[in-house]
C-alpha positions as CSV (number, residue, x, y, z in Angstrom):
1,M,0.2,0.1,-0.2
2,N,1.1,3.8,-0.8
3,R,2.2,5.0,2.1
4,S,0.8,8.5,2.1
5,V,-2.6,6.8,0.9
6,A,-2.3,4.4,3.9
7,A,-1.6,7.5,6.3
8,V,-4.8,8.7,5.9
9,S,-6.6,6.4,8.3
10,A,-3.4,5.7,10.8
11,G,-4.2,6.0,14.4
12,R,-2.1,5.9,17.2
13,N,-2.6,2.4,18.1
14,D,-2.5,1.2,14.7
15,P,0.9,-0.3,13.2
16,C,3.8,2.4,12.5
17,L,3.8,3.0,8.6
18,C,7.7,2.9,8.5
19,G,7.3,-0.9,9.0
20,S,9.0,-1.2,12.3
21,G,6.0,-3.4,13.7
22,L,5.6,-1.1,16.5
23,K,2.5,0.9,17.2
24,Y,2.5,4.5,15.9
25,K,2.8,6.0,19.4
26,K,5.7,3.9,20.3
27,C,7.4,4.6,17.1
28,C,7.4,7.7,14.9
29,A,4.6,9.5,17.0
30,Q,7.3,11.5,18.5
31,R,9.4,12.6,15.4
32,D,5.8,13.8,13.4
33,E,5.0,16.0,16.3
34,Q,8.5,17.5,16.4
35,A,7.4,18.1,12.6
36,R,4.3,19.9,13.6
37,D,6.5,22.1,16.0
38,T,9.2,23.2,13.3
39,A,6.2,23.6,11.0
40,S,4.7,25.8,13.4
41,R,8.2,27.6,14.0
42,Q,8.9,28.2,10.4
43,A,5.1,29.7,10.2
44,S,6.2,32.0,13.1
45,L,9.4,33.2,11.4
46,Q,7.7,33.7,8.0
47,S,4.9,36.1,9.8
48,A,8.1,38.0,11.1
49,L,9.6,38.3,7.2
50,R,6.4,39.7,5.8
51,E,6.3,42.3,8.7
52,F,9.8,43.7,7.8
53,F,9.0,43.3,4.0
54,S,5.6,45.1,4.6
55,I,6.9,48.2,6.6
56,H,10.1,48.7,4.8
57,P,11.1,50.7,3.1
58,R,9.7,53.7,5.5
59,P,9.8,57.3,4.2
60,S,12.5,58.2,6.6
61,E,14.8,55.5,4.2
62,Q,13.6,56.5,1.0
63,K,16.4,59.0,0.6
64,A,19.6,56.7,1.9
65,L,17.7,54.1,-0.7
66,S,17.6,56.2,-3.5
67,A,21.2,57.4,-3.3
68,W,22.4,54.0,-3.1
69,K,20.2,53.2,-6.2
70,Q,22.1,55.8,-8.1
71,E,25.1,54.2,-7.8
72,L,24.3,50.9,-7.9
73,A,21.8,50.9,-10.7
74,P,24.0,52.4,-13.9
75,R,26.5,49.4,-13.0
76,L,23.6,46.6,-13.1
77,Q,21.0,47.3,-15.4
78,A,22.4,46.3,-18.8
79,A,23.4,42.9,-17.4
80,Y,20.6,42.2,-15.1
81,G,17.5,44.2,-16.3
82,A,15.4,47.0,-14.4
83,E,13.5,44.3,-12.6
84,K,16.2,42.6,-11.6
85,T,18.2,45.3,-10.6
86,D,15.6,46.9,-8.2
87,A,15.5,43.5,-6.4
88,V,19.4,43.7,-6.0
89,V,19.4,47.4,-4.8
90,G,16.7,46.4,-2.3
91,D,18.8,43.3,-0.8
92,T,21.9,44.9,-0.8
93,F,20.7,47.8,0.8
94,F,18.7,46.4,3.6
95,F,20.9,43.4,4.2
96,G,24.2,44.9,3.8
97,E,24.7,48.8,2.8
98,A,22.3,49.8,5.9
99,V,22.0,46.2,7.6
100,D,21.6,47.8,11.1
101,I,17.9,48.5,9.9
102,W,17.5,44.7,9.4
103,N,19.3,44.1,12.7
104,A,17.4,46.4,14.7
105,F,14.0,44.8,13.3
106,V,15.3,41.2,14.5
107,Q,16.6,42.1,17.7
108,A,13.2,43.6,18.5
109,K,11.3,40.5,17.2
110,S,13.8,38.1,19.5
111,R,12.6,40.1,22.6
112,D,8.8,40.2,21.9
113,V,7.7,37.4,24.4
114,Q,5.1,36.4,21.6
115,N,8.1,34.8,19.7
116,A,9.7,33.4,22.8
117,A,9.5,30.0,20.8
118,I,11.5,31.3,17.8
119,A,14.2,33.6,19.8
120,D,17.3,31.7,18.9
121,A,15.9,31.5,15.1
122,L,15.8,35.2,15.1
123,K,18.9,36.1,16.9
124,G,20.9,33.7,14.1
125,W,19.4,36.1,11.5
126,I,21.5,39.1,12.8
127,D,24.1,40.4,9.7
128,P,22.0,37.9,6.8
129,R,25.2,35.9,5.4
130,F,25.7,36.7,1.5
131,A,27.2,34.0,-0.5
132,V,28.3,33.4,-4.2
133,L,27.4,29.6,-4.4
134,R,28.2,26.8,-7.0
135,I,25.8,24.0,-7.0
136,L,26.8,21.0,-6.3
137,G,25.4,17.2,-7.3
138,Q,22.5,15.8,-5.1
139,E,21.6,12.3,-5.6
140,S,18.9,12.0,-3.6
141,S,17.3,15.5,-4.6
142,P,16.0,15.3,-8.5
143,F,15.1,19.0,-9.4
144,G,13.9,20.2,-12.2
145,T,15.9,22.5,-15.1
146,A,15.4,26.2,-15.4
147,E,14.5,27.3,-18.8
148,G,16.1,29.8,-20.9
149,S,19.6,31.1,-21.9
150,K,22.3,32.0,-19.6
151,P,22.1,33.8,-17.0
152,V,18.9,32.9,-15.6
153,H,17.6,35.8,-12.9
154,L,15.0,34.0,-10.8
155,P,12.6,36.2,-8.4
156,V,12.2,33.9,-5.0
157,Q,9.0,34.2,-3.4
158,R,9.1,35.2,0.4
159,P,10.5,32.7,2.7
160,S,7.7,30.0,3.0
161,V,6.3,27.5,5.8
162,D,8.3,24.2,4.9
163,S,8.0,20.8,6.6
164,A,11.2,18.8,7.3
165,Q,10.8,16.6,4.3
166,K,11.2,19.4,1.9
167,L,14.1,19.4,-0.6
168,F,17.3,20.3,-0.5
169,V,20.7,21.0,-2.4
170,R,24.1,21.3,-1.2
171,A,26.5,24.2,-2.9
172,S,29.9,25.3,-1.9
173,E,31.0,29.0,-1.5
174,V,33.0,29.7,-4.5
175,L,35.8,31.7,-2.5
176,S,36.2,29.7,0.9
177,G,35.0,26.6,-0.5
178,E,32.5,25.8,2.3
179,V,29.5,23.8,1.8
180,F,26.0,24.5,2.5
181,E,22.7,22.8,2.4
182,L,20.0,25.1,0.8
183,R,16.3,24.5,1.1
184,A,14.9,23.9,-2.4
185,D,11.3,24.3,-3.3
186,D,8.9,25.2,-6.6
187,S,10.8,28.8,-6.9
188,F,14.4,27.7,-6.4
189,R,15.5,24.4,-8.0
190,P,18.6,25.1,-9.4
191,R,20.6,22.2,-11.1
192,P,24.1,21.3,-10.3
193,G,27.1,23.7,-12.1
194,M,24.6,26.8,-11.5
195,I,25.9,30.0,-9.6
196,V,23.8,31.4,-7.4
197,L,24.4,35.1,-5.7
198,G,22.4,36.2,-3.0
199,F,21.4,36.4,1.0
200,W,20.8,33.4,2.9
201,L,19.2,32.9,6.6
202,P,19.5,29.7,8.8
203,G,16.3,27.8,9.1
204,A,14.2,27.5,12.5
205,S,16.5,24.9,13.6
206,P,20.5,24.1,13.6
207,E,20.2,21.4,11.1
208,A,17.7,22.7,8.8
209,P,18.8,23.7,5.5
210,K,19.5,27.6,4.7
211,F,17.0,29.7,2.7
212,A,16.8,32.5,0.5
213,L,15.8,35.7,2.0
214,N,14.7,37.5,-0.8
215,S,15.7,37.4,-4.4
216,L,18.7,35.6,-5.9
217,V,20.7,35.6,-9.1
218,L,21.0,32.5,-11.0
219,I,24.0,32.2,-13.5
220,E,22.9,29.1,-15.1
221,E,26.2,28.3,-17.6
222,P,29.0,30.5,-15.3
223,D,31.9,31.6,-17.6
224,D,35.4,30.9,-15.9
225,A,36.4,34.2,-16.4
226,A,33.7,35.6,-14.3
227,V,34.8,33.2,-11.1
228,L,38.6,34.7,-11.7
229,R,37.5,38.3,-11.8
230,L,35.6,37.2,-8.2
231,E,39.2,36.1,-7.3
232,R,40.8,38.8,-8.2
233,L,38.7,41.2,-6.0
234,R,39.1,38.9,-3.2
235,N,42.8,39.2,-3.5
236,E,42.8,43.0,-4.5
237,S,40.7,43.6,-0.8
238,D,42.1,44.5,2.5
239,A,39.1,42.5,4.5
240,A,40.2,40.0,6.3
241,E,36.7,38.1,6.4
242,L,34.9,37.1,3.5
243,A,31.8,38.5,5.1
244,A,33.5,42.2,5.0
245,F,34.8,41.9,1.5
246,Y,31.4,41.2,0.4
247,R,29.9,44.1,1.7
248,S,32.4,46.5,0.9
249,R,32.3,45.4,-2.8
250,I,29.1,43.7,-3.7
251,A,28.1,45.8,-6.7
252,C,31.5,44.5,-7.9
253,V,30.6,41.3,-7.3
254,Y,27.5,41.6,-9.1
255,E,29.3,43.2,-11.9
256,A,31.7,40.2,-12.3
257,F,29.1,38.0,-13.1
258,G,26.9,40.4,-15.0
259,E,29.5,41.5,-18.1
260,P,29.4,37.6,-19.4
261,A,25.6,37.8,-18.8
262,S,25.1,40.6,-21.4
263,A,28.0,39.3,-23.5
264,N,26.3,36.0,-24.0
265,A,23.1,37.3,-24.6
266,A,24.1,38.8,-27.4
267,D,26.0,36.4,-28.9
268,F,23.2,33.9,-28.7
269,S,20.2,36.0,-29.7
270,P,18.1,34.8,-32.4
271,E,19.1,37.3,-34.9
272,K,23.1,36.2,-34.3
273,L,22.6,32.7,-34.7
274,P,23.8,31.1,-37.9
275,E,20.9,30.3,-40.2
276,S,21.7,27.0,-40.5
277,V,21.2,26.0,-36.7
278,T,17.7,28.0,-36.8
279,E,16.5,25.8,-40.3
280,A,18.2,22.3,-38.5
281,I,16.1,23.1,-35.6
282,R,13.1,24.2,-37.9
283,R,13.4,20.6,-39.7
284,L,13.8,18.7,-36.7
285,D,10.4,20.1,-35.1
286,N,8.7,19.6,-38.4
287,F,9.7,16.0,-38.7
288,L,8.7,15.2,-34.8
289,I,5.5,17.0,-35.7
290,R,4.5,15.0,-38.6
291,H,5.2,11.9,-36.9
292,D,3.2,12.9,-33.7
293,V,6.1,13.2,-31.5
294,K,7.3,15.6,-28.9
295,H,10.6,15.7,-27.1
296,D,11.7,18.9,-25.7
297,R,14.9,17.3,-24.4
298,L,16.0,16.3,-27.5
299,M,15.1,19.5,-29.2
300,D,17.1,21.2,-26.3
301,V,20.2,18.9,-26.7
302,A,20.0,19.9,-30.2
303,F,20.0,23.7,-30.1
304,R,22.7,23.6,-27.6
305,F,25.4,21.5,-29.2
306,L,24.9,23.0,-32.6
307,K,24.8,26.8,-31.5
308,R,28.3,26.0,-29.5
309,K,30.2,24.3,-32.5
310,R,32.6,26.7,-34.4
311,Q,31.7,25.0,-37.8
312,T,27.8,24.1,-38.0
313,P,27.0,21.7,-40.7
314,D,24.2,21.9,-43.1
315,A,21.0,22.2,-41.7
316,G,19.6,18.4,-43.2
317,T,22.6,16.7,-41.8
318,A,22.4,18.4,-38.3
319,A,18.3,17.7,-38.0
320,A,19.1,14.0,-39.1
321,A,21.9,13.6,-36.7
322,A,20.0,14.6,-33.8
323,I,17.0,12.3,-34.6
324,V,19.5,9.3,-34.9
325,F,20.9,10.7,-31.6
326,G,17.7,10.6,-30.1
327,L,17.0,7.1,-31.7
328,A,20.1,5.9,-30.0
329,E,19.4,7.4,-26.7
330,G,16.4,5.6,-26.5
331,W,14.2,9.2,-26.8
332,L,12.7,8.1,-30.0
333,T,11.0,4.8,-30.2
334,N,10.3,4.8,-34.0
335,D,11.6,2.1,-35.9
336,W,13.5,4.8,-38.2
337,N,16.5,3.4,-40.2
338,A,19.1,5.9,-39.9
339,E,20.5,5.6,-43.9
340,R,17.0,6.3,-45.1
341,L,16.6,9.1,-42.6
342,A,19.9,10.8,-44.1
343,E,18.8,10.1,-47.3
344,K,15.3,11.9,-46.9
345,F,17.2,14.8,-45.4
346,G,19.7,14.9,-48.3
347,A,22.7,14.3,-46.3
348,V,25.6,11.9,-46.1
349,F,25.2,9.1,-44.0
350,E,28.5,9.0,-42.2
351,E,28.5,12.7,-41.7
352,V,25.1,12.2,-39.8
353,E,26.2,9.0,-38.0
354,R,29.8,11.0,-36.9
355,L,27.7,14.2,-35.7
356,A,25.3,11.8,-34.1
357,K,28.4,10.5,-31.9
358,E,29.7,14.0,-31.3
359,M,25.9,15.0,-29.9
360,A,26.2,12.2,-27.8
361,D,29.5,13.1,-26.1
362,F,28.1,16.6,-25.7
363,E,24.9,15.3,-23.8
364,R,27.3,12.8,-21.4
365,K,29.6,16.0,-20.7
366,T,26.9,18.3,-19.9
367,A,24.7,15.7,-18.0
368,V,25.9,16.7,-15.0
369,Y,24.3,19.8,-15.2
370,Q,21.3,18.8,-16.5
371,E,18.2,17.3,-14.8
372,E,14.9,16.2,-16.4
373,A,12.5,19.3,-16.6
374,E,9.5,18.7,-14.4
375,T,6.0,18.7,-16.6
376,I,4.7,21.9,-17.1
377,G,1.0,22.2,-18.3
378,F,-2.5,22.2,-17.1
379,R,-4.4,19.5,-15.6
380,I,-7.8,18.4,-17.0
381,G,-10.1,16.0,-15.9
382,T,-13.2,14.7,-14.2
383,D,-11.6,13.2,-11.1
384,P,-11.0,15.6,-8.3
385,M,-7.5,17.4,-8.5
386,P,-5.1,15.5,-6.1
387,D,-5.0,18.7,-3.7
388,E,-8.7,18.4,-3.0
389,F,-8.2,15.2,-1.1
390,R,-5.7,17.2,1.4
391,Q,-8.3,19.7,1.6
392,W,-11.1,17.4,2.3
393,R,-9.0,15.7,5.4
394,L,-8.1,19.4,6.5
395,Y,-11.7,20.0,6.4
396,M,-13.0,17.4,8.5
397,H,-10.6,18.2,11.2
398,I,-12.1,21.8,11.6
399,K,-15.7,21.7,10.3
400,D,-17.3,20.9,13.9
401,L,-15.0,23.5,15.3
402,D,-15.6,27.0,17.1
403,I,-13.3,29.3,15.1
404,Q,-13.3,33.0,15.5
405,G,-11.3,34.9,13.1
406,E,-9.0,34.6,10.4
407,A,-6.0,34.3,12.5
408,A,-7.3,31.2,14.4
409,L,-8.8,29.8,11.6
410,R,-5.4,29.8,10.0
411,R,-3.7,28.7,13.3
412,Q,-6.0,25.5,13.1
413,M,-5.3,24.8,9.7
414,E,-1.7,25.0,10.2
415,Y,-2.1,22.6,13.2
416,F,-4.2,19.8,11.5
417,S,-2.4,20.0,8.2
418,G,0.2,17.4,8.9
419,I,-2.4,15.0,11.0
420,P,-4.1,12.2,9.1
421,Y,-7.5,12.1,9.5
422,V,-9.5,9.2,11.0
423,P,-13.0,8.9,10.5
424,V,-15.6,8.4,12.6
425,S,-18.6,6.6,10.7
426,A,-18.7,4.3,7.6
427,R,-20.2,7.4,5.3
428,E,-17.1,9.2,6.2
429,E,-15.0,6.2,5.4
430,A,-16.7,5.4,2.5
431,Q,-15.6,9.0,1.2
432,L,-12.1,8.6,2.3
433,R,-12.0,5.2,0.0
434,A,-13.6,7.0,-2.8
435,Y,-10.9,9.7,-2.6
436,E,-8.2,6.9,-2.3
437,A,-10.0,5.4,-5.9
438,Y,-10.2,8.6,-7.5
439,M,-5.8,9.2,-6.6
440,A,-4.9,5.1,-7.3
441,R,-2.6,5.0,-10.6
442,E,-3.5,1.6,-11.9
443,N,-7.3,0.7,-12.5
444,E,-7.0,-2.5,-10.6
445,W,-5.9,-0.3,-7.3
446,R,-8.8,2.1,-8.6
447,G,-11.2,-0.9,-8.5
448,E,-10.3,-2.2,-5.2
449,K,-10.6,1.2,-3.2
450,W,-14.1,1.5,-4.8
451,T,-15.0,-1.7,-4.0
452,E,-14.3,-0.7,-0.4
453,A,-16.1,2.4,-0.8
454,R,-19.3,0.5,-1.8
455,R,-19.5,-1.7,0.8
456,L,-19.0,1.1,3.5
457,Y,-21.8,3.2,1.9
458,P,-23.1,2.5,-1.5
459,D,-25.2,5.5,-2.0
460,N,-21.9,7.9,-1.7
461,A,-22.4,10.2,-5.0
462,D,-18.7,9.4,-5.4
463,V,-19.1,5.9,-5.1
464,L,-22.1,6.1,-7.6
465,L,-19.8,7.9,-10.0
466,L,-17.2,5.5,-10.0
467,A,-19.5,2.6,-10.4
468,A,-21.2,4.4,-13.4
469,E,-17.2,4.3,-14.8
470,F,-16.8,0.4,-14.5
471,E,-20.3,0.0,-15.8
472,A,-20.4,-1.1,-19.6
473,D,-24.2,-0.6,-20.1
474,A,-25.0,2.4,-21.5
475,S,-28.4,2.5,-19.6
476,L,-27.2,1.4,-16.6
477,R,-24.6,3.7,-16.5
478,L,-27.1,6.8,-17.1
479,N,-28.7,5.6,-14.4
480,L,-26.1,5.6,-11.6
481,L,-24.9,9.2,-13.2
482,E,-28.4,10.3,-12.6
483,R,-28.6,8.7,-8.6
484,A,-24.9,10.3,-8.1
485,E,-26.4,13.8,-8.7
486,Q,-29.8,13.0,-6.8
487,S,-27.2,12.0,-3.8
488,A,-24.9,14.8,-4.0
489,F,-27.4,17.3,-4.0
490,E,-28.6,16.4,-0.5
491,S,-25.7,18.0,0.8
492,F,-24.8,21.0,-1.5
493,E,-25.3,24.4,0.0
494,A,-26.4,26.8,-2.9
495,D,-25.9,29.9,-0.3
496,I,-22.3,29.3,0.0
497,R,-20.5,31.5,-2.4
498,P,-18.9,30.4,-4.6
499,P,-19.8,27.1,-4.0
500,W,-16.7,25.7,-5.0
501,L,-14.7,26.5,-2.0
502,H,-17.2,24.6,0.3
503,M,-15.9,20.8,0.2
504,P,-19.5,19.2,0.5
505,N,-20.2,21.1,-2.5
506,R,-17.8,19.4,-4.9
507,P,-19.3,16.0,-5.4
508,Y,-22.5,17.7,-6.8
509,L,-20.9,19.6,-9.2
510,R,-18.1,16.6,-10.0
511,A,-21.8,14.8,-10.8
512,L,-23.0,17.4,-12.5
513,M,-20.0,17.6,-15.1
514,R,-19.9,13.7,-15.4
515,R,-23.7,13.9,-16.5
516,A,-23.2,16.8,-18.8
517,L,-20.4,15.2,-20.7
518,H,-22.5,12.1,-20.8
519,D,-25.0,14.1,-22.8
520,W,-22.2,15.6,-24.8
521,E,-20.5,12.3,-25.6
522,N,-23.9,11.0,-27.3
523,G,-24.4,14.1,-29.3
524,L,-27.0,15.8,-27.2
525,W,-25.8,19.0,-27.6
526,T,-28.4,21.0,-26.2
527,E,-28.9,18.9,-23.0
528,A,-25.2,19.1,-22.8
529,F,-24.7,22.9,-22.9
530,E,-27.4,23.7,-20.6
531,R,-25.6,21.4,-17.8
532,F,-22.6,22.6,-18.5
533,Y,-24.0,26.3,-18.3
534,K,-25.0,25.6,-15.0
535,L,-21.6,24.3,-14.0
536,L,-20.3,27.6,-15.1
537,R,-22.8,29.8,-13.3
538,L,-22.5,28.0,-10.1
539,N,-19.0,28.1,-10.6
540,P,-17.6,31.1,-12.7
541,A,-13.7,30.6,-12.3
542,D,-14.4,27.0,-13.6
543,H,-11.9,24.8,-11.7
544,Q,-13.5,21.8,-13.5
545,G,-12.8,23.1,-17.0
546,A,-16.6,22.7,-18.2
547,R,-16.1,25.7,-20.6
548,Y,-14.0,23.5,-23.1
549,P,-17.0,20.6,-23.6
550,A,-19.6,23.9,-23.4
551,L,-17.9,25.5,-26.0
552,S,-17.9,22.4,-28.3
553,A,-21.5,21.6,-27.6
554,L,-22.4,25.5,-28.9
555,I,-20.7,25.3,-31.9
556,A,-21.6,21.6,-32.7
557,R,-25.5,22.3,-32.4
558,G,-24.9,26.2,-34.7
559,D,-24.9,28.3,-31.9
560,L,-21.7,30.3,-33.3
561,Q,-22.8,33.5,-31.6
562,A,-23.0,32.5,-28.3
563,A,-19.9,30.1,-28.5
564,A,-17.9,33.7,-29.8
565,G,-19.4,35.2,-26.7
566,L,-18.4,32.3,-24.4
567,L,-14.8,31.9,-25.9
568,A,-13.9,35.3,-25.5
569,H,-15.0,35.8,-22.2
570,Y,-12.7,32.8,-21.2
571,A,-10.2,33.4,-23.6
572,E,-9.5,36.9,-22.7
573,D,-6.1,37.3,-21.4
574,A,-5.3,34.0,-21.8
575,G,-2.3,34.2,-24.0
576,D,-1.3,31.7,-26.3
577,N,-3.9,28.9,-25.0
578,A,-3.9,26.7,-28.3
579,I,-7.1,25.2,-27.2
580,Y,-9.1,29.0,-27.3
581,R,-7.1,29.5,-30.8
582,W,-8.4,26.4,-32.5
583,F,-12.0,27.3,-31.0
584,D,-11.6,30.8,-32.6
585,W,-10.5,29.2,-35.6
586,V,-13.5,26.4,-36.1
587,I,-16.0,29.3,-35.2
588,R,-14.9,31.2,-38.0
589,Y,-15.1,28.3,-40.0
590,R,-18.3,27.6,-39.6
591,K,-19.2,30.8,-40.3
592,D,-17.3,31.5,-43.6
593,R,-14.6,29.1,-44.5
594,L,-13.3,31.5,-47.1
595,D,-13.1,34.4,-45.1
596,A,-9.3,36.1,-44.9
597,E,-9.9,36.5,-41.2
598,T,-10.5,32.7,-40.9
599,E,-7.1,31.6,-42.3
600,K,-5.3,34.4,-40.5
601,A,-7.2,32.4,-37.3
602,Y,-6.0,29.2,-38.7
603,R,-2.2,30.2,-39.2
604,A,-2.5,31.4,-35.5
605,A,-4.3,28.2,-34.2
606,V,-1.6,26.0,-36.3
607,E,1.6,28.1,-34.8
608,A,0.0,27.3,-31.0
609,N,-0.4,23.5,-31.8
610,P,0.9,22.4,-35.2
611,Y,0.0,18.6,-34.0
612,M,-3.3,19.8,-34.8
613,E,-2.8,20.5,-38.5
614,K,-2.6,16.6,-39.6
615,R,-6.1,16.0,-37.7
616,V,-8.1,18.8,-39.8
617,R,-6.7,17.9,-43.3
618,D,-7.8,14.0,-42.5
619,R,-10.7,14.7,-40.2
620,F,-11.9,11.3,-41.3
621,G,-9.0,9.4,-40.2
622,F,-8.4,10.5,-36.2
623,E,-10.9,9.3,-33.6
624,A,-12.0,11.3,-30.7
625,M,-10.6,10.3,-27.6
626,P,-12.5,9.9,-24.4
627,Y,-12.7,12.8,-22.3
628,P,-10.1,12.1,-19.5
629,R,-10.6,11.1,-16.4
630,S,-7.4,13.0,-15.1
631,A,-4.5,14.2,-17.3
632,V,-1.7,17.0,-17.7
633,M,-1.7,18.5,-20.9
634,T,2.0,19.7,-22.0
635,P,1.4,22.9,-24.6
636,R,1.8,22.2,-28.0
637,S,2.2,18.5,-27.7
638,P,0.2,15.5,-29.5
639,E,-1.5,15.0,-26.3
640,E,-2.8,18.2,-26.2
641,A,-3.8,18.0,-29.9
642,S,-5.9,14.8,-28.9
643,F,-7.9,16.7,-26.5
644,I,-8.3,19.7,-29.1
645,W,-9.3,17.2,-31.6
646,T,-12.0,15.5,-29.3
647,L,-13.3,18.8,-28.5
648,I,-13.7,20.3,-32.1
649,R,-14.2,17.2,-34.1
650,P,-18.2,17.1,-33.9
651,A,-18.4,20.8,-35.2
652,L,-16.3,19.7,-38.3
653,L,-18.1,16.4,-39.2
654,N,-22.0,17.1,-38.1
């Protein structure tokens, strides 16, 4: 059993989940209590930090801060830009040049009797530590890859509450060699080899990793010359201690790493890339699109390899070599023949083979600085989001408490966030098992959890929705969906606005979505839209993605004006969302397929997701996919194209 799932129903007298054979209260209970205590102290530290950033700079400090900015900004803006320079100016002023302001604040907080539990940690915050750190390897902590060219200027969020289980990364001070452990989270995920500049604070306990005080500058591919400049500055300094050196030469330190940043940014701007490189990447991209394949890492390696070659090969050879390299690495699984590929791209096979080996050597040499990038996309589906399970457990803890005020509510939420919820009735246990079924990655495990939930309380709305999923007979499936909607409506509280934020309302909204999709999948466009529109009225923020099949139903039934209005409402400020681009095109196509604006909309849609083009051209050769239970759609991917095609296919074929 998955530990995180099993922990939900663990009690003090249950066997400890660590596998020791002891009861939980005799084994890991004390450790977990310490973790909750640490989390509580970290929350108090966060509160103190927020207070500092909310009251500074004060009017009396503005003159000195402005003078400091006038000194630093002209020296840093060319390399770091205005926004990052402003962050550096603020940090170096309050934590370096005028650190007495910060120290006085921290000392006052440490003397406050309300902060007795964190007084020692606050005292450790006096004179924040500035460091230039090189990120080391961390086998136990896989971190994602930052995007973009060098350097990457990463704005770090205000320090946040973390449990002791959060990831960390090791780093060494470039000048002293001292090794640190740094807390990593969604806003700070460097990879080995990067250099990081910024101020650091110790955590809530002596063994806790240090964390960024405010903003950081990350140099993705540091230039050795920049490190040599830093070492020369240190040798020329009279300061005995490293901290004193940094405080006296802080602008020069940032300049040392800013010089190559601006130069490299110019060297690798799109305008200055050799035409053969951009053409090779274009041909590689087109080839993958034609074969319904997406592989960002292959594209990244090919681009970085080609832009660093002194003599770039012709575009055909480079594109073919990248594919051969991808096949050798196992990144591409198609049975393409290398010699045929070379012929297809108008290249000499021996040259393609040689270049593919060079690319493999380049990847191995730079792999120490590369980590698998985290999946970036949007989640879609009928299942509850993973976070809903956690929210439900927290709600069950506090729903019957008499809580007065937002501060008291926040304290209760922080306290119960790490405590498993133990159901007190068969009805509650059934809901818990239903959530476990939704979270299951394998259908067999999903079925087992649903069976447990049905045995405990068969009339639970989510149990009925899961039953409909497993039911093959269409009429019986519809009956189960209707029963689920009726069951969920009994606990629905429409007067709470918005209804989505009230946990007991979620099953009803989920049942409405599933019932509407049943009509939509059976071509009952009017009935489907009425249900989708009811969902959008109840939950205008549309956490369920009901707007997508609602638009599909409107267009399929020919109500193009209403579809255009709904699209305009949700697509505003949505950027390059490919779903909206393709909806825009299909609405225009249904109105006037020969209009110039229709062609313009089509080109914009193809640019947003080019994998769609073959589906539109061969519309009778591509079937619709089932509406997903839970999926992450990566932008500009074949998976996203399949989802879009499922939505617009009825409008093109009816």
